[in-house]
N, C-alpha and C positions, 0 to 999 in steps of 0.2 A: 450377455455380452461381456469381455473381459474389458474393461475399462482402460487399464493400463496398456492393452496392445492396440486399443483403440487410439489411444493418444500417442503412442509409438509411431502407429502408421500416420497420422496426421503429422507430426513432425518431421517424418520422412518424407512425405509427398508434399507439404506445405510450400515448400519453396520451388517447388516445380510447376506448380499450378498458377496460371496468369493471374496476376493482382486484381483485375477486374472480376474474374470468375469467383475468388476467394471473398471479394468484397459482396458481391450479389448473395452468396451462399450465407455469408454472416448476416446480413440484414435480413433476409427471408426467415434464417433460423431465429433470429431474435423478436421479429414479429411473431411468429407461431408461438414462441414460448409467451411471449407478452399475452397473445390473444387466449391462451389458452390459461393462464392466470393462475399459475399452480401456486404452493405455497411460498417460494423465493420470491415470486413477482408481488405477492400480497404482502409478504413482509417488507419488502423494498416500498411499496406504496405506503405502508405505516410508518415506516421511516423517514420517507419524503414528507408525509403529513406534518411530522414533527419539526421539521426544517420549514415547512411552509404551512403553519396553521391557517390562513386566510385562503389558501387555494381550494378552489371548487373541487368535486369529484372529479369533474371533466377535466381539468387543469391538471389534477394529479395523475389520470391515466395517460395523458399526453407527456408528462413529466416522466411516468415510468417505462413509456416507450422508446424514450430518448435514452433512457436509462439504461434498458436493455441494449439498444444497440451499441451503446458506449461498451457494455460489458461483454458482448459478441465481438466486437471491434477488437478489444484487448486479446481474445484466444486468437482471431484470426491473424492479427499480427504476430503472436508467440510461436504460432504454426509456422511461419513465415521468417521468423527474425533469423534465424542462423544463416539464410541466403541472402540477407543484405549486403550489398558492397559496403566499404567503408564512407562512400560518398553520400550513400542512400542513407545510411544510419545519421552521419551528420545533418544533412536536410531535413531528417524528419524531428529533429529535438532542437529547441531553444531553450537556452538557460538566463534565469536572471539570478543574479548573487553567485555565481559560480566562482567569480576570480577569488574572492575571499576563502571560501573552501578549499580551491586548488592551491593557494598561498599556504594555508594552515597545512595541508598535508606535504607540501614540498618543504616545509620548516621541519618536519617529521613528528608532527602531531597526529593524534587521531580524532576525527570529528565525528561524535554522536550525533545521528539524526531521526528525529521522529516525523512520522509520516503516516498516511491513512490509505485505506484501498482506494486509492484516485487513479483514473488516468490508466496509464500502462506502465507499472513499476518495473516491469521487465526490461522494457525498451529503454527506460530511464537508467536502469543498472548497466545494461550494454554500454551505453552511450558513456555513463560515467567512468567504466574502467578503462575506457581510451584515452579520454580527455579530462579527467578529474584523479584518478589514483585508484589503487586496489580497494575493492570492496569486500568488505565481512559482513554476513548478515544471518538471520534465523528464519528457517523456514518450518511451519508447523507439518507434523506427519499427516499424511492425508490416507485414506482406504480407498481401494485395497493398497498393499503393499506396493505392487507394481506400478502404480499411478505415480507414487511418492519417487519411486526410484527415476521414474522417467522426468518428472520435473525436477529431481536433482541434476541429474545428468544434464538436463536443457541448461539449468541457472549455471552449473559448473563450466559448460561449455561455452559459455558467455563470457568466461573469465572471473566470476564471483566465487567468492569462498561461503560455504554454507555450512550452518551449524544448524543439524536436524532438533527441533523443539521435542521433546519428549517427555514422560512423567516427571523428571529430576529437572525441575526449572533452575535449581542452586547450581547443577553442574553445567547447564547451559550458560549462566551468568559468569560463572568462573572462566568458562572458555572464552567469553568475549571480553573479559577483563585481561586475559593472557594476551589476547591480540592487542588490544588497547596498548597494552603495558610493551609490548614486544616491538612494534615498529608502527610505521604509518599506515593509516587506514581511514578509509570512509564507511561509517558506520550505519547504514540505514535500518530503520526497525519499523517496520507495519505495525502500528501500536493503538489503532483505533478501536479495536476491541478485544477484551479479555474476560472472561466470566469465570476464571478460576479465584481462588480464594487469594491468589496474589494481587488481583486487579486493583485498580484504584478509581473510586467513584467521585465524577467531576460533574462539571456543568458543560454539556455540549449544545450549543445553539439554543439554551434556555431550558434544555431537560437535561435531568441526571441521567448519566450513563457510566459505563465500567469499560475503562481502557485498560492496556497494561502499564506494568510500573516500570519495564525494561529500558526505555530510553532515559527516563529521570535518573534512575538507579546508578547507568553507567556514567552519567555526567557527574553525579554526586561523588562517585567513589572514586572516578580519575582526576577529578576538578576540572574537567572540560566543560565549556560554555555548550549548550545543548541548541542546535540548529533546527528549528520546524522548516518542513517542506510540503510543498503540494506539488500535485501533477495533474493537469487537464489537456483535454484534447483542443487543438485549434486547428481552424480549417487553413490550407496552404494553397497559395495563388502564384503565379506566374514562374520566375526561373525556380524558386524553392519547391514548387510542387513539381515540377517537370525533374529537378534531380532527386526528389524522394520517390519519385514514382507512385505517388498516393494523393488523394485529396485530402488526409490527415496527417498532423503531426500531433507532438506534445509539446507543451511548455513547462520546463521544472523552475519552480521558484524558490530559491534558498532564502528564507525570511532571516531578518536580524536574529544572532546568537541571543539567547537568554542564560544569563549567568545564574549560577548556582546560587541560591538566597542565603548566605553564610549567615544572615542575621537573624535567622531563625533556628530554632531547636533543631538537631539533626532529624528528630522523629516528623517534624513538621515538612522538611525540606522537599520529601518526596512527592508529597501531594501540592504543593504549592508549585514546584516545578512543572509537574504533570499538568496540573490545570493552566498554568500559563502557555504550554505547547499547544494543549488542545484548544484553548481559546484562539490561537493564530490560524491552526489547520481547521479548525471548526467553521471561522470565519470562511476560508476558500470553500469548503465543502457547502456552506449555505450559499454562497455565491455561484458556486459550479455543481449543484447536486445532481448533475444528470452524469456526471462522471463519477460519482461516488459508488462503488460497485460495492454496495452493503445490502447484501440479500439475507442476512441473518439478523438475529436479536442483539441490540446494542445498548438501547434505553432500559433503563430499570423498569420503567411502567409496563413494558412488555414482558417482563420476566416472572416465572412463577413465583409468587411471594413466599411459599414455604422452602422451595429450593434455595433460592437466593437468602434467605434468611439463613441457612444451612452453610452457604458459602461465607457468610459474614461471619457467623461463629467458628469456622475453621480459620480465619483470618485474625481471631483475636478481637472480633467485634467491631473492626475499623471501619 
């Protein structure tokens, strides 16, 4: 099966299929994947167990089922997103703290934002491009290449500027800085997982984890405060539900900005600022773990010790 073509077909047909049918298909698909308990589901449960160490196996299974339904809801919405009307888009998204972000962009600044794999970040991006300001972000290259191209076309079609993440992380960073210095932009960077030599080890919900350095590095280099953000699903009712055409919407919360810790030596600023935003976003993940779509290894305790040691050695032992 050609995965790229399958996704292209899903995006072409998603907006034509009635919402209740898509919703049912996504729920059934999520439950089947959860019941089969493949590697991704098992890793999700290991991650959830670190967030909820007191949970029983039965409670973790219920939580992972809710997590898979949230994850497949994201894909279901992504396939239909290009067909949403402006009214549907506005009704499906609620924002906390957006005024300060919009004011900063309108004043000519760039706002670096750190967030995790929570809720529906594509729906959030589509909303933000209309209601907050132009978006520039980074996307990890996917395999096969056709799949990545489909994701690229999809996100650019929503109005976002996408910088592909390839083997040259330094070049990606330079492109982000050119954007930041060249005009106004909202720069959301999904950063709650990074197993490269450039990752930063931090405390996430009481466990050591490896996350991306990008958001903190952009903030430090530009001198802009870093804004942590979280996204979660919420049930819709009444007029908002009717306007959205869905029982589900998302809440985007822009948390208070974190200033660059200038009192620290520059080599310590990156770790301190990264830990600061992870503490905020990690708190949101712990409160709404069902909307954290992390089916991969992120906690150090789950990593292969020898491979992790080699990664640290490449990074100079930091």
